[in-house]
C-alpha positions, 0 to 999 in steps of 0.5 A: 739678897732675897726677892719676892717674885710671882710664880710667873717670874719664877718660871721665867727665871727657871726657863732662862736658867735652863737656857743658859741664862739667855734666850732669843726669839725671832719673828717672821710674817706669813711670807717668811719675812722678818716681822719687827712689829711682832717682835716689838709686841713680844718684847713689850709683853715680856717687859710688862710681865717683868714689871718692876723686875725689868732690868733687875731680874732680866733684861729684854732687848729688841733689834729688828725682828729679834728679841733677846731675854737675858737673866741678870740674877742667879736662881738661888738668889731669888 
């Protein structure tokens, strides 16, 4: 299956491939406390970036102050 994706999405796929198919981001405030609001903003930005490719090319999950991005396709198929 061949998909046409933007260069931005191709870079995200390459990045996730380099990370073993998944990366996790944790957000903390200036006092070092978990920041779920910042994590939500990160998750929403990544979801918007993926657009129609969300849950096709990659999934974005948020739990408290942690955001996990998981690649769902192999680089060679994109």
